[in-house]
C-alpha positions in Angstrom: 14.5 -12.4 -35.4 17.4 -10.2 -33.6 20.6 -11.4 -34.0 21.9 -13.4 -31.4 18.6 -14.2 -30.0 18.2 -18.0 -28.6 14.6 -19.3 -29.4 15.3 -22.3 -27.4 16.5 -20.7 -24.2 14.9 -20.2 -21.0 13.2 -17.3 -21.6 11.7 -18.9 -24.7 10.9 -22.0 -23.1 9.1 -20.5 -20.4 7.2 -18.4 -22.8 6.4 -21.3 -25.0 5.5 -23.3 -21.8 2.5 -20.9 -20.7 1.3 -20.4 -17.2 2.3 -24.4 -16.1 5.9 -23.9 -17.0 6.0 -20.9 -15.4 4.4 -21.8 -12.4 6.6 -24.8 -12.1 9.9 -22.7 -12.6 8.7 -20.3 -9.9 8.3 -23.3 -7.5 11.7 -24.5 -8.1 13.2 -20.8 -7.7 11.4 -20.5 -4.3 12.7 -24.0 -3.2 16.1 -23.2 -4.0 16.1 -19.8 -2.4 15.1 -21.1 0.6 17.1 -23.9 0.6 20.1 -21.8 0.4 18.6 -19.4 3.2 18.7 -22.5 5.5 22.0 -23.6 4.5 24.1 -20.2 5.3 22.0 -19.3 8.4 22.3 -22.6 10.0 26.0 -22.8 8.7 26.4 -19.4 10.9 24.7 -21.1 13.4 26.8 -24.1 13.9 30.1 -22.1 13.6 28.4 -19.8 16.5 28.3 -22.9 18.5 31.5 -24.4 18.2 32.9 -21.1 18.9 31.0 -21.2 22.1 32.3 -24.6 22.7 35.7 -23.7 22.3 34.9 -20.5 25.0 33.5 -23.0 27.4 36.4 -25.5 27.7 38.9 -22.7 27.9 37.3 -20.6 30.4 34.7 -22.4 32.5 36.9 -25.3 33.9 39.9 -22.9 34.6 37.8 -20.9 37.1 37.6 -21.2 41.0 33.8 -22.4 40.7 31.3 -23.1 37.8 29.3 -20.1 38.6 32.3 -18.1 38.1 33.2 -19.9 35.0 29.5 -19.4 33.6 29.7 -15.8 34.1 32.8 -15.3 31.9 30.9 -16.9 29.0 28.5 -15.1 26.6 25.0 -14.0 28.1 23.4 -16.0 24.9 26.1 -18.8 25.1 24.2 -22.1 24.8 27.0 -23.8 27.0 26.1 -20.7 29.9 22.5 -21.9 29.7 23.3 -25.5 30.1 25.5 -24.3 33.1 23.0 -22.1 34.4 20.2 -24.3 34.4 22.4 -27.1 36.0 23.0 -24.7 38.8 19.4 -23.6 39.2 18.2 -27.1 39.2 21.0 -28.1 42.2 20.2 -25.0 44.1 16.3 -25.1 43.7 15.3 -28.8 44.4 13.8 -27.8 47.6 10.4 -27.5 46.1 7.0 -29.0 46.8 7.1 -31.8 43.8 11.0 -31.7 43.0 11.7 -32.7 46.7 10.2 -36.2 45.9 12.5 -36.7 43.1 16.6 -37.4 43.8 18.4 -34.3 43.1 20.5 -36.3 41.0 18.1 -37.5 38.8 16.3 -33.9 38.7 19.5 -32.5 37.8 20.2 -35.2 35.1 16.8 -34.1 33.7 17.1 -30.6 33.7 20.8 -30.7 31.8 19.1 -33.2 29.5 16.1 -30.8 28.7 18.4 -28.0 28.3 20.9 -29.8 25.9 17.9 -31.2 23.7 16.2 -27.7 23.8 19.4 -26.6 21.7 19.8 -29.6 19.6 16.1 -29.1 18.4 16.6 -25.7 17.4 19.5 -26.8 15.3 17.3 -29.6 13.5 14.9 -26.7 12.5 14.7 -26.1 8.5 16.7 -29.7 8.0 13.6 -31.4 7.2 12.6 -28.6 4.6 16.1 -29.5 3.0 15.3 -33.1 2.9 11.8 -32.6 1.4 13.2 -30.4 -1.2 16.2 -33.3 -2.2 13.3 -35.5 -2.4 10.8 -33.8 -4.1 12.5 -31.3 -6.6 13.5 -33.8 -9.2 9.7 -35.0 -9.4 8.9 -31.3 -9.8 10.9 -30.9 -12.5 9.9 -33.9 -14.2 6.5 -32.5 -14.1 7.8 -30.0 -16.5 9.5 -32.3 -18.5 6.2 -34.3 -18.8 4.4 -31.4 -19.9 7.2 -30.5 -22.6 7.1 -33.6 -23.9 3.3 -33.5 -24.2 3.4 -30.5 -26.3 5.8 -31.6 -28.4 3.3 -34.6 -29.4 0.8 -32.4 -30.0 2.9 -30.2 -32.3 3.8 -33.4 -34.2 0.1 -34.4 -34.5 -0.6 -31.0 -35.6 1.6 -31.1 -38.4 1.7 -34.6 -39.5 5.4 -35.0 -39.6 8.2 -35.0 -36.6 10.0 -32.0 -38.0 13.0 -30.7 -35.6 11.3 -27.1 -35.8 8.3 -28.3 -34.3 9.5 -30.3 -31.4 12.9 -28.4 -30.5 11.3 -25.9 -28.6 9.1 -28.3 -26.1 11.5 -30.9 -26.0 14.0 -28.4 -25.0 11.9 -26.9 -22.7 11.7 -30.7 -21.1 15.3 -31.1 -20.9 15.4 -27.3 -18.7 13.0 -28.4 -16.6 14.8 -31.5 -15.8 18.3 -29.8 -15.2 16.3 -27.1 -13.0 15.1 -29.6 -10.7 18.4 -31.3 -10.5 20.1 -28.2 -9.7 17.5 -27.7 -6.8 17.6 -31.4 -5.4 21.8 -31.7 -5.5 22.6 -28.8 -3.2 19.8 -29.4 -1.0 20.9 -32.8 -0.4 24.6 -32.3 0.0 23.6 -29.3 2.4 21.4 -31.9 4.5 24.0 -34.4 5.0 26.9 -31.8 5.7 24.7 -29.9 8.4 23.4 -33.3 9.7 27.1 -34.5 10.3 27.9 -31.0 12.2 24.9 -31.3 14.1 26.1 -34.9 15.5 29.4 -33.3 16.3 28.0 -30.1 18.2 25.6 -32.7 20.0 28.5 -34.7 21.1 30.0 -31.3 22.3 27.0 -30.3 24.4 26.5 -33.8 25.8 29.9 -33.9 27.3 29.5 -30.4 28.9 26.5 -31.3 30.4 27.9 -34.5 31.7 31.0 -32.3 33.0 28.6 -30.0 34.6 26.6 -33.0 36.1 29.8 -34.4 37.4 30.9 -31.6 38.9 27.6 -30.3 40.8 27.4 -34.4 41.9 31.0 -34.3 43.2 30.4 -32.3 46.2 32.3 -29.4 44.8 29.2 -27.1 44.7 28.4 -27.8 48.5 32.1 -27.9 49.5 33.0 -25.2 51.9 36.1 -23.0 50.7 39.3 -24.1 52.1 41.1 -21.6 54.6 44.7 -22.1 54.9 45.5 -21.1 58.3 48.4 -18.7 58.6 51.8 -20.0 60.2 52.8 -19.1 63.7 55.6 -16.4 63.6 58.5 -17.6 64.7 59.7 -16.4 68.4 63.2 -15.2 69.5 65.0 -17.4 71.8 65.1 -15.2 75.2 68.4 -13.4 75.6 69.8 -13.2 79.0 
């Protein structure tokens, strides 16, 4: 045996465990890779939405009209989508079917659909994190059971429980347990963290949708622009 080579390391455990141990290890590595990909992409998506929320608060309500304010937002902004959907629902209420629905209810439903569609997109992938967090320990436990089973077989074949017969399989069992926990814990923590951030974003989406609804229903959308009449020029008194 070469100096420094560990006969009870991960590589040795996978070689001794055979195809079953290697398959379980591959499954857990794949689950971990997908979990980290989801967590990073969702974090970036949430960061983008929070920046869009700040931009909407800074630009929309300081504009002369909602349409002008929405035009200042990025074309792919979720908050611009909500504003555009609200304006579209308000302006195009006179259809054959929609005219049977009160304008207030029609705008409300349109804004709710728009906000819910964005929220549903945010939730995508989180169910996978929850599944990984709940199943990864048991997948690792399967590798643990297989390792212990192999240790018992070695003891039976040798007729005695010598350390050199059981060290490899027991080490394999402990490694599989540790890998299962290493995969599950980040997935659970990431799921809880992303869920909390999603709730905060949902509140901002609903708040913006409510503000758009209030603006449209207040009559500001239909009110004509106020024209300030010019003051009459002062006349000089006639001189004699």
